[in-house]
C-alpha positions in Angstrom: 0.0 -0.1 0.1 2.7 2.3 0.7 3.4 2.3 -2.9 0.3 4.2 -3.3 0.3 6.3 -0.7 1.6 9.8 -1.3 3.0 12.2 0.9 4.7 15.5 0.6 6.1 16.4 4.2 6.3 20.2 3.2 2.7 20.2 2.3 2.0 18.1 5.0 3.5 20.4 7.9 2.1 23.4 5.8 -1.5 21.9 6.2 -1.2 20.2 9.7 -0.4 24.1 10.3 -3.1 25.1 9.1 -5.7 22.5 10.2 -4.6 23.4 14.0 -4.1 27.2 14.1 -7.2 27.8 15.8 -5.8 25.4 18.8 -2.3 26.8 18.9 -3.7 30.5 19.0 -6.5 29.6 21.5 -4.3 26.9 23.6 -1.2 25.3 23.0 0.8 28.4 21.6 0.5 30.0 25.4 2.5 27.2 26.9 6.3 28.0 25.9 5.9 32.0 27.1 4.0 30.7 30.4 7.2 28.7 31.1 9.5 31.2 30.3 7.4 33.6 32.3 7.3 31.9 35.1 9.7 29.9 38.1 7.9 26.5 37.4 5.9 26.7 40.4 2.3 25.0 41.4 0.8 28.4 39.9 2.2 27.4 36.1 1.5 23.5 36.2 -2.3 24.3 37.3 -2.2 26.9 34.2 -0.8 24.7 31.7 -3.1 21.7 33.1 -6.1 24.1 32.8 -5.1 24.4 29.0 -5.1 20.8 28.1 -8.4 20.2 29.6 -9.6 22.9 27.9 -8.5 21.9 24.9 -10.2 18.3 25.1 -7.0 16.2 25.8 -9.1 15.2 28.7 -9.1 15.4 32.2 -7.0 12.0 33.2 -4.6 12.5 30.5 -4.1 15.8 31.1 -3.3 14.7 34.9 -1.1 12.3 33.9 0.9 14.2 31.5 1.3 17.2 34.1 1.8 14.6 37.1 4.9 12.6 34.9 6.3 16.3 33.4 6.5 17.6 37.2 8.2 14.6 38.4 10.9 14.7 35.5 11.5 18.3 36.0 12.3 17.1 40.0 14.4 14.3 38.9 16.5 15.8 36.5 16.7 19.1 38.1 15.4 21.0 35.0 15.6 24.5 35.2 15.4 25.7 31.9 12.1 26.4 30.8 13.1 25.5 27.1 14.1 22.0 28.0 10.9 22.0 30.5 8.5 22.7 27.2 11.0 20.1 25.2 10.1 17.3 27.6 6.0 18.4 27.6 6.3 17.6 23.6 7.9 14.7 24.3 5.3 13.7 26.5 2.2 14.2 24.4 4.4 12.5 21.5 4.2 10.0 23.5 1.0 9.5 23.9 0.0 9.7 20.5 2.2 7.5 19.6 2.3 5.1 21.4 1.8 1.3 21.2 0.8 1.4 17.3 4.5 2.0 15.8 3.5 -0.6 13.1 2.7 1.2 9.9 -1.1 1.1 9.6 -1.0 0.8 5.9 2.0 -2.6 5.8 -0.5 -5.3 7.0 -2.4 -7.7 5.4 -3.6 -7.0 1.9 -1.2 -4.0 1.4 -0.6 -5.2 -2.4 -4.4 -6.5 -2.9 -5.8 -4.6 -6.2 -8.2 -2.9 -5.2 -7.2 -2.0 -1.9 -10.7 -1.8 -0.1 -11.3 1.4 2.2 -14.3 0.8 4.2 -15.5 4.1 5.5 -17.7 4.2 8.7 -19.1 7.4 10.9 -22.7 8.7 11.9 -24.4 11.4 9.7 -23.1 14.7 10.0 -19.5 13.9 10.6 -18.2 14.5 7.0 -17.6 11.2 6.0 -18.5 11.9 2.6 -16.7 15.2 1.8 -13.7 12.8 3.7 -14.4 10.0 0.9 -13.8 12.5 -1.9 -10.7 14.0 -0.1 -9.3 10.5 0.0 -10.0 10.2 -3.7 -8.2 13.0 -5.2 -5.4 12.3 -2.6 -5.2 8.7 -4.3 -5.4 10.2 -7.5 -3.1 12.8 -7.5 -0.7 9.9 -6.9 -1.5 8.6 -10.1 -4.0 5.9 -9.1 -7.1 5.0 -10.6 -9.9 5.3 -7.9 -13.6 3.6 -7.5 -16.4 5.0 -5.0 -18.7 2.7 -4.0 -22.1 4.0 -2.7 -23.5 1.5 0.3 -25.3 4.3 2.2 -28.6 3.7 0.5 -30.4 4.6 3.7 -29.9 8.0 3.1 -31.9 9.3 0.1 -29.6 11.9 -0.9 -26.2 10.1 0.1 -25.6 8.2 -3.2 -26.4 11.6 -5.3 -23.8 13.6 -3.2 -21.1 11.1 -3.5 -22.0 11.2 -7.2 -21.4 14.8 -7.4 -18.1 14.8 -5.5 -16.9 11.8 -7.8 -17.4 13.9 -10.9 -15.5 16.8 -9.3 -12.4 14.2 -8.3 -13.2 12.6 -11.6 -13.6 8.8 -10.5 -16.5 6.4 -11.4 -18.9 5.9 -8.3 -21.2 2.8 -8.5 -24.5 3.0 -6.9 -28.0 1.4 -6.6 -31.4 3.0 -6.4 -32.2 4.2 -2.7 -33.1 1.7 -0.1 -31.2 -1.2 -2.1 -29.0 -3.7 -0.2 -25.7 -2.0 0.8 -24.2 -5.6 0.3 -25.2 -5.7 -3.0 -23.4 -2.3 -3.7 -20.6 -3.6 -2.3 -20.2 -6.3 -4.2 -20.8 -4.7 -7.7 -18.4 -2.0 -6.6 -15.8 -4.6 -5.8 -16.6 -6.3 -9.1 -16.8 -3.2 -11.1 -13.1 -2.2 -9.4 -11.8 -5.7 -10.5 -13.1 -5.3 -13.6 -11.7 -1.7 -14.2 -8.4 -2.1 -13.1 -8.9 0.4 -9.9 -5.8 0.5 -7.4 -8.2 1.9 -4.7 -11.9 0.9 -3.8 -13.4 3.2 -1.2 -17.0 2.1 0.2 -19.4 4.9 1.8 -21.5 3.8 4.4 -24.8 4.7 6.3 -24.4 6.8 9.2 -27.6 6.7 11.2 -26.9 6.8 14.8 -24.6 4.6 16.4 -27.7 3.2 18.9 -29.5 1.6 16.6 -28.5 -2.1 15.8 -29.5 -2.6 12.4 -27.2 0.0 11.3 -24.3 -2.6 12.8 -25.7 -5.7 11.6 -25.6 -3.7 7.8 -22.1 -2.7 8.2 -21.1 -6.3 9.7 -22.9 -8.0 6.2 -20.8 -5.5 3.8 -17.8 -7.1 5.7 -18.7 -10.2 5.2 -19.7 -9.8 1.3 -16.2 -8.1 1.0 -14.6 -10.6 2.4 -16.2 -13.5 0.1 -14.5 -11.8 -2.6 -11.3 -11.1 -0.6 -10.7 -13.0 2.2 -8.4 -9.6 3.7 -10.9 -7.0 2.6 -11.5 -4.5 3.9 -8.3 -3.6 4.1 -8.7 -0.4 5.8 -12.2 0.5 7.8 -11.6 4.0 8.8 -13.8 5.6 11.0 -14.6 9.7 10.3 -14.9 11.7 13.4 -16.3 15.5 13.6 -13.2 17.2 15.5 -15.6 20.0 16.6 -17.7 17.4 18.9 -14.8 16.8 21.0 -15.6 13.6 23.6 -19.4 13.7 22.6 -17.6 11.8 19.2 -15.8 9.0 21.7 -19.2 7.0 22.5 -19.9 6.9 18.7 -16.0 5.5 17.9 -16.4 3.4 20.2 -19.5 2.1 18.8 -18.0 1.5 15.5 -14.7 -0.1 16.9 -16.6 -2.9 18.7 -18.9 -3.9 15.5 -16.2 -3.7 12.8 -13.1 -3.4 13.9 -12.1 0.2 12.7 -8.4 0.4 11.4 -7.9 3.9 11.8 -9.5 7.4 12.0 -10.1 10.3 9.7 -10.5 13.0 12.1 -12.3 16.0 10.0 -12.6 19.2 10.2 -9.9 20.2 12.7 -9.7 23.0 11.1 -13.0 24.0 12.8 -12.2 23.8 16.6 -10.0 25.2 19.1 -9.7 21.5 20.8 -7.3 20.2 18.8 -6.2 18.3 21.8 -9.2 15.9 21.1 -6.6 13.9 18.8 -5.0 12.8 22.1 -7.9 12.0 23.8 -9.1 9.7 20.8 -5.7 7.9 20.7 -6.1 7.2 24.6 -9.4 6.3 24.6 -9.2 4.1 21.4 -6.1 2.9 21.1 -6.9 3.4 16.7 -4.2 5.4 14.7 -4.9 8.5 13.3 -4.5 8.3 9.8 -5.8 11.5 8.1 -7.2 14.9 8.9 -9.0 17.4 7.0 -7.6 20.6 7.2 -10.2 22.9 4.7 -13.2 22.9 2.8 -11.5 22.1 -0.4 -10.7 18.6 -2.1 -6.9 18.6 -1.2 -7.3 20.0 2.4 -6.6 16.9 3.6 -2.9 15.9 5.7 -1.9 12.3 6.4 -1.3 12.3 10.1 2.2 12.7 11.4 2.3 12.8 15.2 5.5 14.5 15.4 4.0 16.9 12.9 1.3 17.4 15.0 3.0 18.0 18.2 5.1 20.3 17.0 2.4 22.5 14.9 0.2 22.8 17.7 3.0 24.0 20.5 4.5 25.9 17.9 4.6 29.5 20.1 2.6 32.4 19.8 3.0 35.7 20.7 
């Protein structure tokens, strides 16, 4: 899969910076200034802790980070604010990067043709737009992409995907509203195979996560795909809306339990000042973030890199 995965480090850093701009300017960019203007007393720890919690890092995770940092400062007798700042960055990075050092794109099926990506998530999180961004991303890498409109429950879903498919310049396989989503997945796979597509991205229904029939539909799509390719889907990417903060984590857990999500597309990150939700997602779900949405255009997407993310998030502001 790495052979079709395009990554431009300079461009990614630029887009990641744009995606976390609001979070940096409202919260995280103040931290270095706080450290430099204080004597590393209890008040500054309390203030940094408050920044982390306010930015949606999560209460327990914030307490853990600050507690560990205070211990490190005491044990190593750190007095230089810049050293303490770097220690904080490493602590945040460790929380984002722990337990998932393996490349999520290098697992089973990495050479499959088509490489099947199943997109899941509730309505309104930006799933369809995220699919279009992924399709654009892969097409820019020179790969042929087909989309499958398996959200047959929402009448406008297939039409929306077809419009976006035309904008990107990729084929969309769809059935009439109310059709069996498993049949759409089957036809989309066969069409991808016959047309020599490198990547198949399948949209799915996004009704409320409390509806058990939705989860059963997702499981059925999984079974259909596995009959066609025992290792498919090769990725199950859950789209989360960064602007909903912790409210989206309950949804995420339900999808993870139902279909075993392999990665997260964190959409609308540019629309919130609470970018710390990325750390909360990693801690709560132990599922890697693969992509972040950094704007409204089709190319406003960045493959997620934990170090680039932390560096951009904590870049000082005046």
